[in-house]
C-alpha positions as CSV (number, residue, x, y, z in Angstrom):
1,I,81.5,40.3,132.0
2,G,81.6,44.0,133.0
3,M,80.8,43.3,136.6
4,A,83.4,40.6,136.8
5,E,86.0,43.0,135.4
6,V,85.0,45.7,137.9
7,L,85.3,43.1,140.7
8,R,88.8,42.1,139.4
9,D,90.0,45.6,139.0
10,T,88.6,47.3,142.1
11,T,88.9,44.7,144.9
12,S,91.7,42.9,146.7
13,L,91.5,39.3,145.6
14,D,93.8,36.4,146.4
15,L,95.5,34.5,143.5
16,K,92.8,31.7,143.4
17,Q,89.9,34.3,143.3
18,M,91.8,36.3,140.6
19,E,92.1,33.1,138.5
20,C,88.4,32.4,138.9
21,I,87.4,36.0,137.9
22,D,89.8,35.8,134.9
23,A,88.1,32.5,133.9
24,V,84.6,34.1,134.1
25,V,85.8,37.1,132.0
26,S,87.5,34.9,129.4
27,N,84.6,32.4,129.1
28,G,82.1,35.3,129.0
29,E,84.0,37.0,126.2
30,S,84.2,33.7,124.3
31,M,80.5,33.2,124.6
32,L,79.8,36.8,123.6
33,S,82.1,36.3,120.6
34,L,80.2,33.2,119.6
35,I,76.8,34.9,119.9
36,N,78.1,37.9,117.8
37,D,79.5,35.6,115.2
38,I,76.2,33.7,114.8
39,L,74.2,36.9,114.7
40,D,76.5,38.5,112.1
41,F,76.5,35.3,110.0
42,S,72.7,35.3,110.1
43,K,72.6,39.0,109.1
44,L,75.0,38.4,106.2
45,E,73.1,35.3,105.0
46,A,69.9,37.4,105.0
47,D,71.7,40.3,103.3
48,N,70.7,42.4,106.2
49,M,73.9,44.1,107.3
50,E,74.1,47.8,106.8
51,L,77.3,49.4,105.6
52,E,78.5,52.8,106.8
53,V,80.0,54.9,104.1
54,I,82.1,57.5,106.0
55,P,85.6,59.0,105.7
56,F,88.2,57.3,107.9
57,S,91.9,56.8,108.3
58,L,93.0,53.4,106.9
59,R,96.3,53.7,108.7
60,Q,94.4,54.3,112.0
61,V,92.1,51.3,111.5
62,V,95.1,49.0,110.8
63,E,97.0,50.3,113.8
64,Q,94.0,50.0,116.1
65,A,93.4,46.4,115.0
66,A,97.1,45.6,115.6
67,S,97.0,47.2,119.1
68,V,94.1,44.9,120.1
69,V,96.2,41.7,119.5
70,Q,99.5,43.2,120.7
71,I,99.2,41.8,124.3
72,K,98.4,38.3,123.0
73,A,101.4,38.5,120.7
74,E,103.6,39.6,123.5
75,E,102.4,36.8,125.7
76,K,103.5,34.3,123.1
77,D,106.8,36.2,122.4
78,L,105.7,37.0,118.9
79,Q,106.8,40.0,117.0
80,L,103.8,42.0,115.7
81,V,104.8,44.1,112.7
82,V,102.6,46.9,111.2
83,R,103.6,48.3,107.8
84,V,101.6,51.0,106.1
85,Q,103.0,52.1,102.8
86,P,103.6,55.8,102.4
87,D,101.3,55.9,99.3
88,V,98.2,55.0,101.4
89,P,96.0,58.1,101.4
90,R,95.3,59.8,104.8
91,H,91.6,59.2,104.4
92,C,89.4,56.8,102.5
93,V,85.7,56.2,102.5
94,G,83.9,53.0,103.7
95,D,82.9,51.1,106.8
96,A,85.8,51.4,109.3
97,R,84.0,49.2,111.9
98,L,83.5,46.3,109.6
99,L,87.0,46.6,108.1
100,K,88.5,46.6,111.6
101,R,86.4,43.4,112.4
102,V,87.9,41.6,109.4
103,L,91.5,42.7,110.3
104,L,91.0,41.7,113.9
105,N,89.9,38.2,112.8
106,L,92.9,37.8,110.5
107,L,95.3,39.1,113.1
108,S,93.8,37.0,115.9
109,N,94.1,33.9,113.7
110,G,97.7,34.8,112.9
111,V,98.6,35.1,116.6
112,K,96.5,32.0,117.6
113,F,98.2,29.7,115.0
114,T,101.7,31.1,115.3
115,H,104.0,29.6,118.0
116,E,107.2,31.5,117.2
117,G,108.3,34.2,114.9
118,M,106.0,37.0,113.8
119,V,102.7,38.2,112.5
120,C,102.8,41.1,110.1
121,I,100.0,43.3,108.7
122,S,100.9,45.3,105.6
123,C,98.7,47.9,103.9
124,G,99.2,49.5,100.6
125,V,97.6,50.6,97.3
126,D,97.5,48.2,94.3
127,E,99.1,49.0,90.9
128,S,95.9,50.4,89.5
129,R,95.7,52.8,92.5
130,E,92.0,51.9,92.7
131,W,92.1,49.3,95.5
132,Y,93.7,49.2,98.9
133,T,95.5,46.0,99.8
134,V,95.8,44.6,103.3
135,E,97.9,41.5,103.9
136,V,98.3,39.5,107.1
137,A,101.3,37.1,107.0
138,D,102.6,34.9,109.8
139,T,105.2,32.2,110.5
140,G,102.4,29.9,111.8
141,I,101.6,26.3,111.4
142,G,100.5,26.6,107.7
143,L,97.8,24.6,106.0
144,P,97.8,21.8,103.4
145,Q,95.9,22.5,100.2
146,A,92.9,20.3,101.2
147,A,92.4,22.5,104.3
148,L,92.6,25.7,102.2
149,D,89.6,24.5,100.2
150,R,87.5,24.2,103.3
151,L,88.6,27.4,105.0
152,F,85.7,29.6,103.9
153,L,82.9,27.0,104.6
154,P,80.7,27.7,107.6
155,F,81.5,25.8,110.8
156,S,84.5,24.3,109.1
157,Q,88.1,24.2,110.2
158,A,91.3,22.8,108.7
159,D,90.7,19.6,110.6
160,S,88.9,18.4,113.7
161,S,92.0,18.7,115.9
162,I,92.1,22.4,115.2
163,S,88.9,23.2,117.1
164,R,90.0,20.9,120.0
165,R,93.4,22.4,120.2
166,Y,92.8,26.1,119.4
167,G,89.0,26.6,119.9
168,G,86.8,28.6,117.6
169,T,83.6,28.0,115.7
170,G,84.8,28.0,112.1
171,L,82.8,31.1,111.4
172,G,85.4,33.9,111.7
173,L,86.9,33.5,108.2
174,V,83.5,32.9,106.6
175,I,82.2,36.1,108.2
176,S,85.4,38.0,107.2
177,K,85.1,36.9,103.6
178,K,81.4,37.9,103.4
179,L,82.2,41.3,105.0
180,A,85.0,41.9,102.6
181,Q,82.7,41.0,99.7
182,R,79.9,43.2,101.2
183,M,82.5,46.1,101.1
184,H,83.3,45.3,97.4
185,G,86.6,43.6,98.3
186,T,88.0,40.1,98.3
187,L,89.6,37.9,100.9
188,T,92.0,35.1,99.8
189,V,94.5,32.9,101.6
190,T,97.7,31.3,100.6
191,S,100.0,28.9,102.5
192,G,103.3,27.3,102.0
193,G,101.7,24.1,103.2
194,E,101.5,22.5,106.6
195,G,104.3,23.7,108.7
196,H,105.1,26.7,106.5
């Protein structure tokens, strides 16, 4: 992947060659993502994933995750909104890398399944002031209740047409939920129903 990116970025290529290099990079990144998902899933199933417990800026992690999906959102003419409530402390303690991975998965899904409108990530502190809350909301395709029940099952998607149309392995949300639980949090989903 790296060499293909170097080739793309440092040589003069015609349009057809650029399309081929872009396909190599895109397919390579998809394969790398799949391999990483399977490895992470295996580690989580074996309870073999180490957590870092270090100070980090929650605001910065949220903003970094949003910046990664910004280009994809712009390509689809979607508005990407980031809201961090003023009561969120400057620093918290935990595993910023794993939290960012969860947020990236949720934001990527929001962008992938939204065709018009917006994707919004909001971060705050709950009423007890003991937990941070992060919510990703979108104006995407929505899900019927039956699909919500399957969302956190390994290798499962809302229905078979989802993987054909949008791609993916059905592991992203499973891994995200397991990571959230590993960090002593929860991950839930709500939907206004299909089309909402």
